[in-house]
C-alpha distance (Angstrom), angle and dihedral (degrees) to the residues before:
residue distance angle dihedral
M1 . . .
L2 3.80 . .
Y3 3.78 90.1 .
R4 3.80 91.1 53.9
I5 3.78 92.1 48.4
L6 3.81 92.9 50.2
T7 3.79 90.8 46.6
I8 3.83 91.9 52.0
L9 3.81 91.2 47.4
A10 3.82 91.2 49.4
A11 3.79 91.3 48.8
M12 3.83 92.2 48.2
M13 3.79 91.1 49.3
L14 3.80 91.1 49.3
L15 3.80 90.4 52.4
V16 3.79 91.0 50.8
I17 3.79 91.9 49.5
T18 3.78 96.6 45.9
G19 3.80 92.8 39.4
C20 3.79 92.5 57.3
G21 3.78 95.2 64.1
H22 3.75 116.2 158.3
T23 3.78 115.5 -101.2
L24 3.82 117.7 -113.1
K25 3.79 91.5 -131.7
S26 3.76 114.8 101.6
E27 3.76 112.6 -95.6
S28 3.79 93.2 -176.4
G29 3.81 100.4 45.0
L30 3.82 93.1 -115.6
Y31 3.86 92.0 129.3
D32 3.81 139.3 15.5
V33 3.81 98.1 -165.7
T34 3.80 126.4 104.4
L35 3.77 112.4 -101.9
E36 3.79 118.7 -143.8
R37 3.76 129.6 -141.8
S38 3.79 112.2 -132.4
M39 3.78 135.2 172.5
K40 3.82 86.3 -142.6
V41 3.77 97.1 68.7
G42 3.78 131.4 59.5
V43 3.83 97.8 -129.5
D44 3.80 136.7 76.0
G45 3.80 93.1 -109.0
V46 3.79 138.0 -2.5
W47 3.84 142.2 -175.7
A48 3.79 124.8 -169.6
W49 3.80 134.1 -172.9
G50 3.76 111.1 -109.2
K51 3.82 104.5 -175.4
G52 3.74 102.7 89.0
N53 3.79 136.9 -72.7
P54 3.81 111.7 -68.1
Y55 3.82 89.2 -158.9
A56 3.79 98.5 48.7
N57 3.83 95.0 123.2
Q58 3.81 98.3 29.8
K59 3.81 112.7 110.0
S60 3.80 96.4 -174.3
G61 3.77 137.7 27.0
R62 3.76 146.3 139.7
V63 3.83 131.4 -109.4
Y64 3.81 120.1 -152.6
I65 3.81 118.4 -154.0
A66 3.83 110.5 -158.9
P67 3.84 117.9 -147.9
M68 3.80 110.1 -95.8
N69 3.81 111.8 -92.8
V70 3.80 108.7 -124.1
S71 3.81 98.2 168.2
H72 3.79 93.3 101.2
V73 3.81 93.3 64.6
K74 3.81 109.8 89.2
D75 3.80 129.7 -166.3
A76 3.81 93.7 20.9
D77 3.75 128.5 125.3
A78 3.80 107.9 -91.9
H79 3.79 92.3 -145.3
L80 3.80 92.8 55.7
L81 3.81 91.2 47.8
R82 3.77 90.4 51.5
L83 3.80 91.0 51.1
L84 3.83 90.1 51.2
Q85 3.82 90.7 48.7
I86 3.80 91.8 52.5
Q87 3.81 92.9 45.7
M88 3.80 94.2 49.0
Y89 3.78 92.4 50.5
S90 3.78 91.8 48.9
N91 3.84 91.8 47.1
M92 3.82 92.8 50.8
V93 3.82 96.1 44.3
T94 3.78 89.5 52.4
G95 3.79 97.7 40.9
I96 3.80 98.9 43.4
G97 3.79 94.1 36.5
T98 3.78 91.3 54.4
S99 3.80 91.9 46.5
L100 3.81 92.8 51.7
K101 3.81 90.2 51.4
E102 3.79 92.2 50.1
A103 3.80 91.4 49.8
G104 3.80 90.9 46.5
K105 3.77 93.3 53.8
A106 3.78 90.1 51.0
N107 3.79 99.9 47.2
G108 3.78 105.4 20.2
T109 3.80 97.2 -109.4
D110 3.82 128.4 137.2
W111 3.80 110.3 -144.8
R112 3.78 118.0 151.2
V113 3.80 142.8 170.3
T114 3.81 114.8 -100.8
S115 3.77 132.6 -165.9
N116 3.81 90.9 -150.5
P117 3.82 112.1 83.1
A118 3.84 91.0 -166.1
E119 3.82 92.6 67.5
A120 3.80 96.0 43.2
C121 3.80 126.8 111.2
V122 3.82 93.4 -170.5
R123 3.80 127.7 37.8
I124 3.80 126.5 -162.7
D125 3.82 119.1 -160.4
T126 3.76 126.6 -176.1
A127 3.82 130.8 -175.1
L128 3.75 129.0 -166.6
V129 3.78 106.5 -140.3
H130 3.83 101.5 170.2
F131 3.78 131.4 26.5
K132 3.77 130.8 163.5
P133 3.80 117.9 171.4
Q134 3.76 120.0 -124.5
R135 3.78 117.1 -108.1
P136 3.78 103.5 -130.0
G137 3.80 92.8 -164.8
F138 3.80 93.0 62.6
R139 3.83 91.1 42.4
L140 3.82 89.1 54.6
L141 3.75 90.2 47.5
S142 3.82 89.0 51.1
A143 3.80 90.2 55.4
F144 3.80 92.9 48.1
T145 3.82 93.1 48.9
L146 3.80 94.5 45.8
F147 3.78 89.3 104.7
A148 3.81 97.6 28.1
P149 3.81 118.7 137.6
I150 3.82 89.5 -121.4
P151 3.81 107.9 87.6
G152 3.81 114.4 -130.5
A153 3.82 95.9 14.8
S154 3.81 93.5 115.8
Q155 3.83 92.6 48.9
V156 3.79 92.7 50.4
A157 3.79 92.6 49.3
G158 3.79 89.5 46.1
Y159 3.80 93.4 53.3
L160 3.83 91.3 49.6
G161 3.80 92.2 50.6
E162 3.83 102.0 43.2
G163 3.78 120.0 107.4
D164 3.79 127.4 -135.7
I165 3.80 129.2 -135.2
C166 3.82 134.3 169.6
L167 3.79 127.2 -177.3
E168 3.78 135.5 -168.9
C169 3.81 122.3 -159.7
T170 3.80 138.1 -176.6
I171 3.83 134.3 -173.8
R172 3.82 115.6 -157.4
D173 3.79 139.9 -177.7
T174 3.81 101.3 -118.6
R175 3.82 93.2 -155.7
T176 3.77 95.4 61.2
G177 3.79 103.7 12.7
T178 3.81 88.6 -121.0
L179 3.80 114.8 160.2
L180 3.79 108.4 -124.9
A181 3.78 100.0 177.6
A182 3.80 141.9 -9.7
F183 3.75 134.4 -174.4
K184 3.79 140.4 174.0
D185 3.77 124.9 -158.7
S186 3.82 140.2 169.0
N187 3.79 133.9 -161.5
R188 3.77 94.6 -13.8
K189 3.79 93.0 168.2
K190 3.79 135.2 20.9
A191 3.74 128.8 -136.3
R192 3.81 102.3 -114.2
L193 3.82 117.4 -128.4
Y194 3.80 92.1 -120.8
T195 3.87 93.6 55.2
E196 3.76 129.3 84.2
E197 3.87 90.9 -120.7
A198 3.81 90.9 67.2
Y199 3.81 91.7 70.2
T200 3.79 103.4 49.1
A201 3.81 129.7 81.3
T202 3.82 92.5 -118.0
G203 3.81 97.6 35.8
N204 3.80 95.9 107.8
A205 3.80 90.4 46.9
D206 3.82 92.1 46.4
V207 3.79 95.5 58.3
N208 3.79 92.8 44.5
L209 3.80 95.5 48.7
Q210 3.78 89.3 50.5
E211 3.78 90.7 49.3
W212 3.80 94.2 50.7
A213 3.82 92.4 47.1
E214 3.80 90.3 51.3
R215 3.81 93.0 48.2
L216 3.82 90.7 50.8
G217 3.76 88.1 49.9
R218 3.80 91.0 52.0
T219 3.78 91.2 49.7
F220 3.81 92.0 53.7
R221 3.81 90.6 46.3
E222 3.78 92.7 50.8
C223 3.80 93.1 47.9
G224 3.79 91.6 49.1
L225 3.80 97.1 44.9
D226 3.78 94.5 43.7
K227 3.79 91.9 48.7
L228 3.81 97.1 -136.7
G229 3.77 88.0 -156.9
K230 3.81 87.7 88.2
G231 3.79 89.5 85.7
G232 3.79 94.9 -77.7
T233 3.80 128.3 124.6
L234 3.77 134.3 -165.1
K235 3.78 88.5 -110.6
K236 3.78 91.3 54.2
K237 3.77 91.5 48.4
I238 3.78 90.3 54.9
E239 3.79 92.6 46.8
E240 3.78 91.4 51.8
R241 3.76 94.1 55.0
S242 3.75 118.6 103.7
V243 3.74 121.8 -120.6
I244 3.81 88.5 -116.4
E245 3.77 91.1 55.2
G246 3.75 88.9 47.6
A247 3.78 91.8 52.0
I248 3.82 90.7 52.0
R249 3.84 89.3 50.9
R250 3.78 90.2 50.2
F251 3.76 97.1 51.0
């Protein structure tokens, strides 16, 4: 009987969690386009410019990364939000900066990250629209009950302890204000029980912010190395991916 009760509770909790998915509409006002769900991309929803590359013949340029906007998250500890803001900025400067250097060495271009928005050709904005800290106590309980004789105990404790995070992002041409790409994603990765991140309040957020920064870096690297000026666009690149490649990117 106890097993059946726990199974039902776990199932109900799973339905609540999966049924409360974040809408693809912008909650921060960063974009007004309609995002699309696709098995070919590793985010909840994406939109990409499909009318050519505005930088096809530009050998050098600057990319400005704006600090992540955290003002849309209510009832959260201001100190934790500030820490996440600092971490995301550091992750993106490192990831995108490294990618631009790699692309530059390969094709002779000179694109760099700049801290001055006035000199930038491209601007990246991010907004945190949902954040719930992890509850380390429940995560620890989940680890201890992993091999408990009560089926489902670890899963229930895990659900109670997991955090929640959702991010919106846009990439724009600063000269014209044209939106080049936008995406929204939530809880892309989980802090595994055997890692340090599983037992801190920001652990879930930490691994996801790192993942999003790395994916943005890979996007800039691919665009630079593939020289999209040859008639290609980011939208076309996404469309040409196989579902298998998309699945690999997602997981």
